Phi, psi and omega in degrees: 000314182299318179298319179301311178298310186295324167302321179288317177296323177297318183296317178297318174298321173303311180300315181298318182295324184285329179294319174300319182299317181295326186286323176292327174285345180281182179235166176121160179290343181264009180304310185296314177297325175292318178295317184290323178296326182289318173301320173300316177300318179290328174294315181300314190290320180297324183290328177291323180296319177297310176299324175296316181294325177289314178306319188254008170288159181302325180290317181294327176281332170297325173293321180293323177302316177299320184290317186288314178302322170305314180297328182264350183309329177305332184277008163298335169269110183296341176288331171294320181292316177298320177299331182263014171101004177277140180216144175303135180226011176202160168290181175289112187259136181209157178220150176300146180285133181270118179294337183264011182207092182299335183278349183255136177118153181111209184239158176248329188089199181271129184275124165258122190246137172257105185304320177307326185262012182271342184300152176298140179162179178307141180271121177257111187304327181276359171238069180299143175293335185231135164243147176247139186226148179258124177297135183245171174300138181086017175074023174271191179217145178243122177294135182244307189207161167258147184226128180256156193212131176217125178295138174296132191298310181271352181054046177232119182286348180275356177235153180214040185290343178253018181296127184274159166235154176207143187048042176070017180237125178294136174295151174282152178118194357295142183225152181296163180289155183261358175210163177306128178099338183275134184289162165301138189209180168235145167215173187216117176262144175229111191272083183278344187237000179215115183307148184224103180297341174279349176128153182305326190252006185287147187291331178245153175243117179298341176260019173252124178235124178287149183294000000 
């Protein structure tokens, strides 16, 4: 995504530079004002490119993740999650580890879903539609990850023109629904509260074991 933004800004800069050269070669009383306007456009585009490069740099993504984690830390209390509309929607889910695919295997935990946040629309990093928890002794829950969800626009697993990205990472999918009534969709797990040796955005965590 960073490369797409940078490439687009670079093309705009070229276009403006060509226009500036043409303006400087022209005649008339408006020559100076046209050149000044083009210089302002070049400066604005360069500033935009710097902001985008910073946003999608490793440091920029780390800042985004830290901000989201701080906003969601309150859900380490499962009661706070329930009060905001999250409810358990699955058993504790796990799958055997596949030695041929190190990113696959381990546990996801119990999915707590907020139905209001599952509807199509813009993705708000501070409002994940799904939170995953690990059941603990005594009936408690340990917060593990946030999961983002987006229905596939054309409901065709063979196309991915509307694949979303978040934190510089493309969503997994499109994939079939995991339960009756769930549409073809994209999703992205972000293991903010449980270290994952398979990767921050891997769907399963090999260190999560369901009771």
